PDB file of N, CA, C and O in Angstrom:
ATOM      1  N   MET A   1     -12.792   6.154   0.495  1.00  0.00           N
ATOM      2  CA  MET A   1     -12.151   4.914   0.090  1.00  0.00           C
ATOM      3  C   MET A   1     -10.877   5.258  -0.682  1.00  0.00           C
ATOM      4  O   MET A   1     -10.828   6.237  -1.427  1.00  0.00           O
ATOM      5  N   LEU A   2      -9.865   4.445  -0.489  1.00  0.00           N
ATOM      6  CA  LEU A   2      -8.579   4.657  -1.131  1.00  0.00           C
ATOM      7  C   LEU A   2      -8.220   3.459  -2.004  1.00  0.00           C
ATOM      8  O   LEU A   2      -8.370   2.311  -1.586  1.00  0.00           O
ATOM      9  N   LYS A   3      -7.749   3.729  -3.213  1.00  0.00           N
ATOM     10  CA  LYS A   3      -7.239   2.677  -4.085  1.00  0.00           C
ATOM     11  C   LYS A   3      -5.721   2.711  -3.955  1.00  0.00           C
ATOM     12  O   LYS A   3      -5.085   3.726  -4.239  1.00  0.00           O
ATOM     13  N   ILE A   4      -5.152   1.596  -3.524  1.00  0.00           N
ATOM     14  CA  ILE A   4      -3.712   1.495  -3.294  1.00  0.00           C
ATOM     15  C   ILE A   4      -3.151   0.498  -4.295  1.00  0.00           C
ATOM     16  O   ILE A   4      -3.628  -0.634  -4.384  1.00  0.00           O
ATOM     17  N   GLN A   5      -2.128   0.919  -5.055  1.00  0.00           N
ATOM     18  CA  GLN A   5      -1.536   0.063  -6.086  1.00  0.00           C
ATOM     19  C   GLN A   5      -0.041  -0.057  -5.837  1.00  0.00           C
ATOM     20  O   GLN A   5       0.637   0.943  -5.603  1.00  0.00           O
ATOM     21  N   LEU A   6       0.470  -1.281  -5.890  1.00  0.00           N
ATOM     22  CA  LEU A   6       1.896  -1.541  -5.726  1.00  0.00           C
ATOM     23  C   LEU A   6       2.599  -1.239  -7.045  1.00  0.00           C
ATOM     24  O   LEU A   6       2.336  -1.901  -8.049  1.00  0.00           O
ATOM     25  N   ILE A   7       3.491  -0.246  -7.055  1.00  0.00           N
ATOM     26  CA  ILE A   7       4.154   0.154  -8.301  1.00  0.00           C
ATOM     27  C   ILE A   7       5.642  -0.167  -8.310  1.00  0.00           C
ATOM     28  O   ILE A   7       6.299  -0.046  -9.344  1.00  0.00           O
ATOM     29  N   LYS A   8       6.179  -0.580  -7.154  1.00  0.00           N
ATOM     30  CA  LYS A   8       7.596  -0.903  -7.072  1.00  0.00           C
ATOM     31  C   LYS A   8       7.763  -2.122  -6.174  1.00  0.00           C
ATOM     32  O   LYS A   8       7.063  -2.260  -5.171  1.00  0.00           O
ATOM     33  N   SER A   9       8.679  -2.993  -6.529  1.00  0.00           N
ATOM     34  CA  SER A   9       8.880  -4.233  -5.773  1.00  0.00           C
ATOM     35  C   SER A   9       9.511  -3.957  -4.410  1.00  0.00           C
ATOM     36  O   SER A   9      10.422  -3.136  -4.303  1.00  0.00           O
ATOM     37  N   PRO A  10       9.029  -4.639  -3.369  1.00  0.00           N
ATOM     38  CA  PRO A  10       9.623  -4.460  -2.043  1.00  0.00           C
ATOM     39  C   PRO A  10      10.925  -5.244  -1.844  1.00  0.00           C
ATOM     40  O   PRO A  10      11.507  -5.199  -0.760  1.00  0.00           O
ATOM     41  N   ILE A  11      11.385  -5.957  -2.866  1.00  0.00           N
ATOM     42  CA  ILE A  11      12.635  -6.709  -2.765  1.00  0.00           C
ATOM     43  C   ILE A  11      13.778  -5.721  -2.545  1.00  0.00           C
ATOM     44  O   ILE A  11      13.894  -4.721  -3.254  1.00  0.00           O
ATOM     45  N   GLY A  12      14.603  -6.011  -1.571  1.00  0.00           N
ATOM     46  CA  GLY A  12      15.744  -5.161  -1.272  1.00  0.00           C
ATOM     47  C   GLY A  12      15.453  -4.095  -0.226  1.00  0.00           C
ATOM     48  O   GLY A  12      16.352  -3.347   0.159  1.00  0.00           O
ATOM     49  N   TYR A  13      14.211  -4.014   0.238  1.00  0.00           N
ATOM     50  CA  TYR A  13      13.866  -3.058   1.281  1.00  0.00           C
ATOM     51  C   TYR A  13      13.785  -3.783   2.621  1.00  0.00           C
ATOM     52  O   TYR A  13      13.812  -5.013   2.672  1.00  0.00           O
ATOM     53  N   LYS A  14      13.688  -3.034   3.678  1.00  0.00           N
ATOM     54  CA  LYS A  14      13.676  -3.617   5.027  1.00  0.00           C
ATOM     55  C   LYS A  14      12.455  -4.523   5.234  1.00  0.00           C
ATOM     56  O   LYS A  14      11.413  -4.329   4.607  1.00  0.00           O
ATOM     57  N   PRO A  15      12.600  -5.511   6.119  1.00  0.00           N
ATOM     58  CA  PRO A  15      11.487  -6.430   6.377  1.00  0.00           C
ATOM     59  C   PRO A  15      10.207  -5.739   6.838  1.00  0.00           C
ATOM     60  O   PRO A  15       9.113  -6.216   6.539  1.00  0.00           O
ATOM     61  N   LYS A  16      10.322  -4.627   7.557  1.00  0.00           N
ATOM     62  CA  LYS A  16       9.127  -3.904   7.998  1.00  0.00           C
ATOM     63  C   LYS A  16       8.334  -3.383   6.804  1.00  0.00           C
ATOM     64  O   LYS A  16       7.103  -3.415   6.813  1.00  0.00           O
ATOM     65  N   ALA A  17       9.038  -2.899   5.766  1.00  0.00           N
ATOM     66  CA  ALA A  17       8.355  -2.397   4.573  1.00  0.00           C
ATOM     67  C   ALA A  17       7.633  -3.544   3.868  1.00  0.00           C
ATOM     68  O   ALA A  17       6.498  -3.380   3.421  1.00  0.00           O
ATOM     69  N   LYS A  18       8.280  -4.697   3.768  1.00  0.00           N
ATOM     70  CA  LYS A  18       7.655  -5.861   3.136  1.00  0.00           C
ATOM     71  C   LYS A  18       6.417  -6.300   3.913  1.00  0.00           C
ATOM     72  O   LYS A  18       5.387  -6.627   3.323  1.00  0.00           O
ATOM     73  N   ALA A  19       6.527  -6.305   5.242  1.00  0.00           N
ATOM     74  CA  ALA A  19       5.403  -6.716   6.084  1.00  0.00           C
ATOM     75  C   ALA A  19       4.232  -5.752   5.947  1.00  0.00           C
ATOM     76  O   ALA A  19       3.076  -6.175   5.957  1.00  0.00           O
ATOM     77  N   THR A  20       4.520  -4.467   5.820  1.00  0.00           N
ATOM     78  CA  THR A  20       3.463  -3.476   5.660  1.00  0.00           C
ATOM     79  C   THR A  20       2.752  -3.656   4.328  1.00  0.00           C
ATOM     80  O   THR A  20       1.529  -3.534   4.257  1.00  0.00           O
ATOM     81  N   ILE A  21       3.504  -3.946   3.275  1.00  0.00           N
ATOM     82  CA  ILE A  21       2.908  -4.199   1.958  1.00  0.00           C
ATOM     83  C   ILE A  21       1.968  -5.405   2.039  1.00  0.00           C
ATOM     84  O   ILE A  21       0.856  -5.359   1.511  1.00  0.00           O
ATOM     85  N   LEU A  22       2.404  -6.473   2.691  1.00  0.00           N
ATOM     86  CA  LEU A  22       1.553  -7.657   2.836  1.00  0.00           C
ATOM     87  C   LEU A  22       0.325  -7.350   3.688  1.00  0.00           C
ATOM     88  O   LEU A  22      -0.770  -7.832   3.396  1.00  0.00           O
ATOM     89  N   ALA A  23       0.500  -6.552   4.736  1.00  0.00           N
ATOM     90  CA  ALA A  23      -0.624  -6.204   5.608  1.00  0.00           C
ATOM     91  C   ALA A  23      -1.668  -5.372   4.866  1.00  0.00           C
ATOM     92  O   ALA A  23      -2.856  -5.437   5.184  1.00  0.00           O
ATOM     93  N   LEU A  24      -1.230  -4.598   3.886  1.00  0.00           N
ATOM     94  CA  LEU A  24      -2.170  -3.825   3.072  1.00  0.00           C
ATOM     95  C   LEU A  24      -2.909  -4.722   2.075  1.00  0.00           C
ATOM     96  O   LEU A  24      -3.903  -4.304   1.483  1.00  0.00           O
ATOM     97  N   GLY A  25      -2.426  -5.949   1.890  1.00  0.00           N
ATOM     98  CA  GLY A  25      -3.088  -6.886   0.984  1.00  0.00           C
ATOM     99  C   GLY A  25      -2.534  -6.876  -0.420  1.00  0.00           C
ATOM    100  O   GLY A  25      -3.158  -7.409  -1.337  1.00  0.00           O
ATOM    101  N   LEU A  26      -1.367  -6.275  -0.603  1.00  0.00           N
ATOM    102  CA  LEU A  26      -0.754  -6.207  -1.931  1.00  0.00           C
ATOM    103  C   LEU A  26       0.178  -7.399  -2.125  1.00  0.00           C
ATOM    104  O   LEU A  26       1.005  -7.704  -1.266  1.00  0.00           O
ATOM    105  N   LYS A  27       0.029  -8.071  -3.279  1.00  0.00           N
ATOM    106  CA  LYS A  27       0.785  -9.292  -3.499  1.00  0.00           C
ATOM    107  C   LYS A  27       1.773  -9.189  -4.649  1.00  0.00           C
ATOM    108  O   LYS A  27       2.915  -9.631  -4.521  1.00  0.00           O
ATOM    109  N   LYS A  28       1.356  -8.615  -5.767  1.00  0.00           N
ATOM    110  CA  LYS A  28       2.202  -8.545  -6.957  1.00  0.00           C
ATOM    111  C   LYS A  28       2.302  -7.113  -7.449  1.00  0.00           C
ATOM    112  O   LYS A  28       1.537  -6.248  -7.023  1.00  0.00           O
ATOM    113  N   LEU A  29       3.240  -6.867  -8.338  1.00  0.00           N
ATOM    114  CA  LEU A  29       3.346  -5.549  -8.959  1.00  0.00           C
ATOM    115  C   LEU A  29       2.057  -5.226  -9.700  1.00  0.00           C
ATOM    116  O   LEU A  29       1.448  -6.104 -10.311  1.00  0.00           O
ATOM    117  N   ASN A  30       1.652  -3.990  -9.645  1.00  0.00           N
ATOM    118  CA  ASN A  30       0.439  -3.467 -10.273  1.00  0.00           C
ATOM    119  C   ASN A  30      -0.851  -4.034  -9.674  1.00  0.00           C
ATOM    120  O   ASN A  30      -1.936  -3.780 -10.199  1.00  0.00           O
ATOM    121  N   HIS A  31      -0.747  -4.795  -8.588  1.00  0.00           N
ATOM    122  CA  HIS A  31      -1.931  -5.271  -7.881  1.00  0.00           C
ATOM    123  C   HIS A  31      -2.506  -4.104  -7.092  1.00  0.00           C
ATOM    124  O   HIS A  31      -1.756  -3.334  -6.492  1.00  0.00           O
ATOM    125  N   SER A  32      -3.807  -3.968  -7.086  1.00  0.00           N
ATOM    126  CA  SER A  32      -4.411  -2.863  -6.344  1.00  0.00           C
ATOM    127  C   SER A  32      -5.521  -3.373  -5.429  1.00  0.00           C
ATOM    128  O   SER A  32      -6.183  -4.371  -5.714  1.00  0.00           O
ATOM    129  N   VAL A  33      -5.701  -2.658  -4.325  1.00  0.00           N
ATOM    130  CA  VAL A  33      -6.743  -2.976  -3.362  1.00  0.00           C
ATOM    131  C   VAL A  33      -7.465  -1.681  -2.995  1.00  0.00           C
ATOM    132  O   VAL A  33      -6.920  -0.588  -3.146  1.00  0.00           O
ATOM    133  N   ILE A  34      -8.680  -1.820  -2.519  1.00  0.00           N
ATOM    134  CA  ILE A  34      -9.450  -0.660  -2.070  1.00  0.00           C
ATOM    135  C   ILE A  34      -9.663  -0.809  -0.569  1.00  0.00           C
ATOM    136  O   ILE A  34     -10.193  -1.814  -0.096  1.00  0.00           O
ATOM    137  N   LYS A  35      -9.239   0.209   0.167  1.00  0.00           N
ATOM    138  CA  LYS A  35      -9.330   0.198   1.627  1.00  0.00           C
ATOM    139  C   LYS A  35     -10.069   1.445   2.094  1.00  0.00           C
ATOM    140  O   LYS A  35     -10.134   2.447   1.382  1.00  0.00           O
ATOM    141  N   LYS A  36     -10.626   1.371   3.304  1.00  0.00           N
ATOM    142  CA  LYS A  36     -11.266   2.535   3.911  1.00  0.00           C
ATOM    143  C   LYS A  36     -10.206   3.550   4.315  1.00  0.00           C
ATOM    144  O   LYS A  36      -9.078   3.181   4.645  1.00  0.00           O
ATOM    145  N   ASN A  37     -10.563   4.809   4.290  1.00  0.00           N
ATOM    146  CA  ASN A  37      -9.651   5.878   4.651  1.00  0.00           C
ATOM    147  C   ASN A  37      -9.679   6.063   6.172  1.00  0.00           C
ATOM    148  O   ASN A  37     -10.442   6.876   6.694  1.00  0.00           O
ATOM    149  N   THR A  38      -8.836   5.297   6.871  1.00  0.00           N
ATOM    150  CA  THR A  38      -8.752   5.375   8.328  1.00  0.00           C
ATOM    151  C   THR A  38      -7.348   5.834   8.718  1.00  0.00           C
ATOM    152  O   THR A  38      -6.424   5.740   7.910  1.00  0.00           O
ATOM    153  N   PRO A  39      -7.174   6.328   9.942  1.00  0.00           N
ATOM    154  CA  PRO A  39      -5.835   6.735  10.387  1.00  0.00           C
ATOM    155  C   PRO A  39      -4.818   5.580  10.355  1.00  0.00           C
ATOM    156  O   PRO A  39      -3.637   5.801  10.087  1.00  0.00           O
ATOM    157  N   GLN A  40      -5.273   4.368  10.623  1.00  0.00           N
ATOM    158  CA  GLN A  40      -4.370   3.223  10.614  1.00  0.00           C
ATOM    159  C   GLN A  40      -3.849   2.951   9.198  1.00  0.00           C
ATOM    160  O   GLN A  40      -2.653   2.730   9.004  1.00  0.00           O
ATOM    161  N   ILE A  41      -4.740   2.967   8.228  1.00  0.00           N
ATOM    162  CA  ILE A  41      -4.346   2.738   6.835  1.00  0.00           C
ATOM    163  C   ILE A  41      -3.464   3.880   6.343  1.00  0.00           C
ATOM    164  O   ILE A  41      -2.483   3.643   5.638  1.00  0.00           O
ATOM    165  N   ARG A  42      -3.802   5.120   6.708  1.00  0.00           N
ATOM    166  CA  ARG A  42      -2.982   6.283   6.327  1.00  0.00           C
ATOM    167  C   ARG A  42      -1.561   6.158   6.874  1.00  0.00           C
ATOM    168  O   ARG A  42      -0.599   6.514   6.193  1.00  0.00           O
ATOM    169  N   GLY A  43      -1.425   5.653   8.107  1.00  0.00           N
ATOM    170  CA  GLY A  43      -0.099   5.458   8.688  1.00  0.00           C
ATOM    171  C   GLY A  43       0.703   4.417   7.942  1.00  0.00           C
ATOM    172  O   GLY A  43       1.904   4.587   7.735  1.00  0.00           O
ATOM    173  N   MET A  44       0.046   3.331   7.533  1.00  0.00           N
ATOM    174  CA  MET A  44       0.723   2.286   6.763  1.00  0.00           C
ATOM    175  C   MET A  44       1.159   2.825   5.411  1.00  0.00           C
ATOM    176  O   MET A  44       2.255   2.524   4.937  1.00  0.00           O
ATOM    177  N   ILE A  45       0.291   3.628   4.789  1.00  0.00           N
ATOM    178  CA  ILE A  45       0.620   4.229   3.492  1.00  0.00           C
ATOM    179  C   ILE A  45       1.833   5.135   3.619  1.00  0.00           C
ATOM    180  O   ILE A  45       2.712   5.123   2.757  1.00  0.00           O
ATOM    181  N   LYS A  46       1.886   5.921   4.688  1.00  0.00           N
ATOM    182  CA  LYS A  46       2.988   6.853   4.901  1.00  0.00           C
ATOM    183  C   LYS A  46       4.321   6.132   5.014  1.00  0.00           C
ATOM    184  O   LYS A  46       5.344   6.644   4.559  1.00  0.00           O
ATOM    185  N   LYS A  47       4.318   4.937   5.622  1.00  0.00           N
ATOM    186  CA  LYS A  47       5.557   4.176   5.810  1.00  0.00           C
ATOM    187  C   LYS A  47       6.104   3.588   4.517  1.00  0.00           C
ATOM    188  O   LYS A  47       7.313   3.386   4.402  1.00  0.00           O
ATOM    189  N   VAL A  48       5.236   3.306   3.531  1.00  0.00           N
ATOM    190  CA  VAL A  48       5.704   2.671   2.287  1.00  0.00           C
ATOM    191  C   VAL A  48       5.289   3.473   1.055  1.00  0.00           C
ATOM    192  O   VAL A  48       5.070   2.905  -0.015  1.00  0.00           O
ATOM    193  N   GLU A  49       5.182   4.794   1.207  1.00  0.00           N
ATOM    194  CA  GLU A  49       4.712   5.628   0.092  1.00  0.00           C
ATOM    195  C   GLU A  49       5.632   5.577  -1.124  1.00  0.00           C
ATOM    196  O   GLU A  49       5.202   5.914  -2.227  1.00  0.00           O
ATOM    197  N   PHE A  50       6.895   5.161  -0.949  1.00  0.00           N
ATOM    198  CA  PHE A  50       7.839   5.071  -2.060  1.00  0.00           C
ATOM    199  C   PHE A  50       7.617   3.815  -2.902  1.00  0.00           C
ATOM    200  O   PHE A  50       8.225   3.677  -3.963  1.00  0.00           O
ATOM    201  N   LEU A  51       6.765   2.906  -2.454  1.00  0.00           N
ATOM    202  CA  LEU A  51       6.493   1.667  -3.180  1.00  0.00           C
ATOM    203  C   LEU A  51       5.095   1.617  -3.795  1.00  0.00           C
ATOM    204  O   LEU A  51       4.809   0.744  -4.615  1.00  0.00           O
ATOM    205  N   ILE A  52       4.226   2.546  -3.403  1.00  0.00           N
ATOM    206  CA  ILE A  52       2.826   2.453  -3.809  1.00  0.00           C
ATOM    207  C   ILE A  52       2.319   3.745  -4.434  1.00  0.00           C
ATOM    208  O   ILE A  52       2.947   4.800  -4.337  1.00  0.00           O
ATOM    209  N   ASN A  53       1.175   3.627  -5.072  1.00  0.00           N
ATOM    210  CA  ASN A  53       0.465   4.758  -5.635  1.00  0.00           C
ATOM    211  C   ASN A  53      -0.931   4.754  -5.006  1.00  0.00           C
ATOM    212  O   ASN A  53      -1.604   3.723  -4.980  1.00  0.00           O
ATOM    213  N   VAL A  54      -1.362   5.919  -4.499  1.00  0.00           N
ATOM    214  CA  VAL A  54      -2.634   6.005  -3.792  1.00  0.00           C
ATOM    215  C   VAL A  54      -3.545   7.022  -4.472  1.00  0.00           C
ATOM    216  O   VAL A  54      -3.108   8.119  -4.824  1.00  0.00           O
ATOM    217  N   SER A  55      -4.804   6.656  -4.654  1.00  0.00           N
ATOM    218  CA  SER A  55      -5.783   7.598  -5.199  1.00  0.00           C
ATOM    219  C   SER A  55      -7.119   7.390  -4.473  1.00  0.00           C
ATOM    220  O   SER A  55      -7.412   6.300  -3.981  1.00  0.00           O
ATOM    221  N   GLU A  56      -7.907   8.446  -4.422  1.00  0.00           N
ATOM    222  CA  GLU A  56      -9.216   8.357  -3.773  1.00  0.00           C
ATOM    223  C   GLU A  56     -10.235   7.836  -4.755  1.00  0.00           C
ATOM    224  O   GLU A  56     -10.201   8.159  -5.942  1.00  0.00           O
ATOM    225  N   VAL A  57     -11.153   7.016  -4.238  1.00  0.00           N
ATOM    226  CA  VAL A  57     -12.200   6.411  -5.061  1.00  0.00           C
ATOM    227  C   VAL A  57     -13.525   6.663  -4.371  1.00  0.00           C
ATOM    228  O   VAL A  57     -13.641   6.494  -3.157  1.00  0.00           O
ATOM    229  N   LYS A  58     -14.522   7.065  -5.138  1.00  0.00           N
ATOM    230  CA  LYS A  58     -15.850   7.208  -4.572  1.00  0.00           C
ATOM    231  C   LYS A  58     -16.534   5.855  -4.583  1.00  0.00           C
ATOM    232  O   LYS A  58     -16.368   5.066  -5.513  1.00  0.00           O
ATOM    233  N   LYS A  59     -17.304   5.597  -3.538  1.00  0.00           N
ATOM    234  CA  LYS A  59     -18.015   4.312  -3.489  1.00  0.00           C
ATOM    235  C   LYS A  59     -19.488   4.508  -3.713  1.00  0.00           C
ATOM    236  O   LYS A  59     -20.247   3.539  -3.707  1.00  0.00           O
TER     237      LYS A  59
END
């Protein structure tokens, strides 16, 4: 499981980056979500790694 936290605002970045942030379920600064560690989620993280902070969480 991965804990993903939005640490930087997507304002001023390309629409694809904003859409990826929304698809991950992040809404506000410092908002965090827990997602399964899948290749699809890893790919989304890779595209917006400059806006988020990722850490592993045991379930």
